[in-house]
N, C-alpha and C positions, 0 to 999 in steps of 0.2 A: 140927430136925436137931441131933443131939448132936455137938459138935466137941471133940475132945481136943487141947488145946494143950500141946505138949512144949517148954518154954522155961525155961532156968535164970535168965534176967534178969527179976526180979520186975516192974520198971517196964514192960518190953516186954509181959510177960504180962498185966499189969493193963490196959494200953491195948488189947490185942487182945480181952480179955474184954469191956470196955466197948463196943468197936466192934461186936463180933459180937452182943451182946445188943440193941443198938440196931437191928440188922438182923433181929431175930426169931429168932436162932439160940440154942442152948443150950450155951455153952462150959463146959468144966471144964479144970482145969490140973494138970499134974504138972511137976516140975522136974528129974527125973533119967531117964536111959535105962531103968534097972531098973523104975521105976514105970510108964513108958510101955509097956514090954513086958508087964508084969503086967496092964495095963488092956486089952490086946488079946489075946484067946485064941481067937477064932473062934466064941465063944458068942454067944447072943442079946443079951447085955448090952453088946456092943462098941459103941464110938462109931460114928457114921455116917461120920466122916471124921477124919483126923489131920493136924494142922499140926505138922511136925517140924523143930525146930532141929537143926543138926548139931554145934554146939559145946557138948556137954553135959559136966557135971563128972565123970561116972563111966564112961560108955560112949560111944564115938564114934557120932554120929548114923547113919552108914552101917551100923554093926553093928545098931543099933536097927531101921533099915529092913529089913535082911535078916532079922532075927529075927521081926518082925511079919509079913513076907510069907511066912515059912515056915509060919505057923499061921492066917493070915487073909487074905482078899481085901479088907479094909477100904481104901478109897481113902486115899492118903497124898500130901500136898503138902509138899515140903521148903520151909522158910522159913528162910533163912540169910543171913549176910553174905558167904559164899564165892561169888564171882562168876565164877571161872575156868571156861572151857568144859569142862575136864577134870572139875571137880566136878559141873557140870550133867549131863554125859554119865554119869558114874559113878552119880549119884543115880537117874537114870532107868533105867539098866541094872539097878540093884539092886531095882527094883520101884516106885519113886515114880511117881505119876501126873502130877505137875506139879512145877515148881521155880520158886520166887520168891526174889528177892534183896532184902534189907533195904536201905534203909527202904521200907516198904510203903505203898501207897495203899489205904485201907479199901475203897473202892468196887470197886477192881480185885480185891482179895482175896476179897470176897464173891462177885463175879462168877466168879472162878476156882473157888471152892468149889462153886457151883451148877453150873458147866459140868462139873467132874469128876464130880459126883454124877449128872448126867444121863447121862454117857457110861458110868458104871459100873453104872447101875441095871439095864439089860437083861442085861448080862453076869452079874450076881449071880444072876438068876433062871434063866439058861440059855435065855431066850427073847428075841425081839425084842418091841417094844411091841405089835405086832399078834398076838402069840402064836406066831410062827413060830420057825424054828430059828435060834439065835443065831450059828451058824457060817456062815450063808449069807444072802444078800439076793437078791431077784429083782424085776424090773420088766419085764413083758411077756416078750420073747424074751431078755432080759438076765439072766444069773445070775452072782452073785459068791460065790465060795467064800472066806470069810475065813480059814479054817483053813489052806488051802494057798496062799493069796494068788494065786488065779487067777480070771480072769473069762472068761465064755463068752457069745457072742451066737449064737443059733440053734445052740447046742451046739458052735460053733467057738471055740476058744480065741483070745483077743485077746492080741497081743504088747504088753504094757504095761510101762512103766517103773514102779519102785516108787511114785513120786509120782503118776503117772497112775492107778495102781490105787487109791491112797489117796483121791485126789480123786473118782474114780468111785464108790467105796464110800461116801464121805461124802454125795454127792448122792443115792445110791440108798437111803440110810437112810430118807428121807422123800420119795418121788417127788411132784413137784408143788409142794413147799415151796421158797420162795426162800432160798438161802443167800447171805449177803452176802460180799463179798470178805474182810472182816475175819474173819468166822466161818471161812471156808475157810482163810485163812492160819493162824489159831489151831489148827484141828483137823488140817490136813494138813501144814503146815510146822512152825511152832513158835510158841508164844505170845509168845516174845521175838524173833520175826523182825523185822528192821528193813529188809529189802529192799523193792523196789517191788512194789505189789500187781498190777502188770501181768504179773508172772510167772504169776498165775492165768489171765489171758487166753491166754497162750501155751500153757499146759497144756490149757486147754479146747479151743483150736484143734486141738491134736494129738489129743486124745481124739475130737473130732468126726470127724476124718479116719479114725481107726481104727474107729470105730463105723459108718462108711460112710453116715451120714445126719446132716446138720446139725441136724435137728429133735430129736435125742435130748437136746441140752443147749440150753436157751433162755436168752438173755441178757435180763435185766430192766434196762432202762436206768437208770443211776444207783444201782442197788442191788446186783445180783449175778447169780446163775445158778440155774436149777432144772432138774431132770431130768424129761423128759416122754417118754411112750411114743408114738412116731410113729404116725399113723393107719395102720392095717393092720399094726402092729408086734406085736400080741398073737398068740401061737401056742398 
């Protein structure tokens, strides 16, 4: 994987380059916003992912993010010292796929890179991993429309909260696969969530009630949850 590091601090850039190389990635480095924008054009030579600092010497990182997103769907992880909630929200709203605050843990950074690439891979091709429509997911009688943010069971719309919808969609991406509570928190809530993981259990309980059958979501003791099609649930 080619990783474009956009960082004006040479010492930070060099440590990132060394860490990413040790993890089997191929980093390259630019120190200005103009060079970063020039490196991302939507062409085949684009990097696989961008690590973007916000405090650049020539162009604010938010403007770089906006410019990149205007021409390319390349995944962007903001890597910055700005830790305020406002900055996090603005970065994500401008098109960043993730937001990390310095100082960084190398293992977490690599894990975030791989997670963002997994999430973006099917969207880039316009299909799901099994070759289906990227705008919808289905499991038996359950159908989830990602474009309109609506879910249907036996063609009857389910009245879901936004978080319930996101949780159901995440479980439905790979029916039968166990999703740990940590994975669920990272994908459905936020990778920087510090609340109790028991919030997942509460949302699962609510979803089960709305699905009308406890068997749709199976608890795996000490691990997490998986989506299963109840016996007789295929139509």
